[in-house]
N, C-alpha and C positions, 0 to 999 in steps of 0.2 A: 366536863372537860378537865383534862389533866395537863398541867404545864410540864414542860420538859425539865430535865435536870439542869440543862444549860440555863434556862430562864431562872430557875430557882437560885442558882449560884450567881447569875448576873445581878439579881436584886441584892444578894448578900454582899457582893463586891461593892455595889453602890452604897449599901448601908455601912460597910467597913470604912469606906472613904469619907462618908458623912460623919461618922463617929470620930474620925481622926482630925476633925476640925480644920480642914483645909491644908494640913501638912501633907507632904508627899507620903504615899503608902507604897511599900515594896511588895511585889508579887510573892516572894518567899514568906513574908510575914502573914499575908492574907491566906496563902496556901496552908500555912501552919495553923492559923486560927480555925480554919474549917476542915482540917485534915484532908486536903486535896492535893493532887499533883500540880506542880507549877505549869506543866504542859497543858493540862486541862484548863487552867485559869487563863493562860495566854490565848487559847482558842476562844474562850468566852469573851475576852476583852475586845477582840476584833470588831464585832458589830457595835459594841458600846463606844469605841473610839470613832469609828466611821460615822456614827450618828451624833457625835458631840456630847454624849453623856459622860464620857471619861476623856481626860487628856493625859498624854504621856509626856514625861520630861526625860530626855536621854542623858546619858553620862553616868559617871561613877556615883554621883549622889542623886541620880534620877529616881523616878518612880511614877506613880499615877495619882491622879486626884480627880474630883468631879469636874466635868466640863462646864457646869453651871451650878448655881446654888441648889442645895438639896430640896429646898422648898419649891423649886421649879421643875423638878423631875418627878413625874407621876409613875405609879406602878404600870400604868398602861404604856408609858414611853418605853420602859424596859421590856415589857412583854411583846410589844409591837416589833421591836428590832431583833428579838431573839427567837421568836416562834416562827416556824416556817408556814404553818397552815392552821387556819381557824375553822376548818370544816368540822362540824359537829356530827354530820352524817354523810354518807357517800354521795348523796344527791347535791351536797353543797360544793363538791369538788368540780373544778373546771372540766368541761367535756363530758360530764355525767348526764347523758341524755337518754339513758335506757328507760327511765321511768316516764310513763305518759302524763303523770301528774306534776312533773317538775316545775312548771310555770304557774300552777294554780293549786299547789298542795298546802293544806292547812298545817300539816306537820312541819313543812319547810318554813312557813310563816312563824309558827310558834318557836321553832329553834332559832330563827333569826332574831326574834324579840328577846329570847333568853340570852343569846350571845351579846346583843346590844346592852342588856341590863348588866351583864358581866363586865363589859368594857366600861360602862358608866360608873360602876363601883370602883374599878381600878383607877379611873380618872380622878376619883375623889380622895385618893391617898397619895401622899408624896413620900419620898425617901426621908425627908425631915420628920414627917409624922411617925414613921416606923422607928426611927432612932430616938425620938423624944418619948415614945411610949415605954421605953425601957431605960430608965436612968442609969442602970448598971451596965449598959451595953459595952462601954469602953473597957470595963474590968473583965466582962465575960469574953471579950475578943482578945484580951491580953495586951491591949494598947497601953494601958496605964503601966503595966509591968515593964514594957519596952522603954517607956519614957524615963522611968526610974533608973533602969539599967544604963540608958544612954547618958544620963546626967551624972552618973557615978564615976 
């Protein structure tokens, strides 16, 4: 299974906000950190906001931040709201009735178990785990440099 680019960057947005220690993060800063367009990030934000993983603050000094603590957001939460389809094979898709084995196929059963194991692993990791695993993440994302510049 391959996650979409949208899911990859949704997780990275969550990591950025977690590394920013609850302060408001601005989309242009996140876009610059990951070398992405702001438009692409705004598209990714929509499902994260709709599902309470990110909250927005409007206004001149507005921005985004995590909708709940990083320790309560699992990788599965992010994947679930950003991926459209978890079909690992054509026969997993709705309406796929061409195969006579669809209801009793051993391959179908094996792939379902594999997908379940994949989801279980994702449930075992939180955004806080990902940020804590790299103590230098704030520096790598340029957050520390922005704080220094803002205080000068």
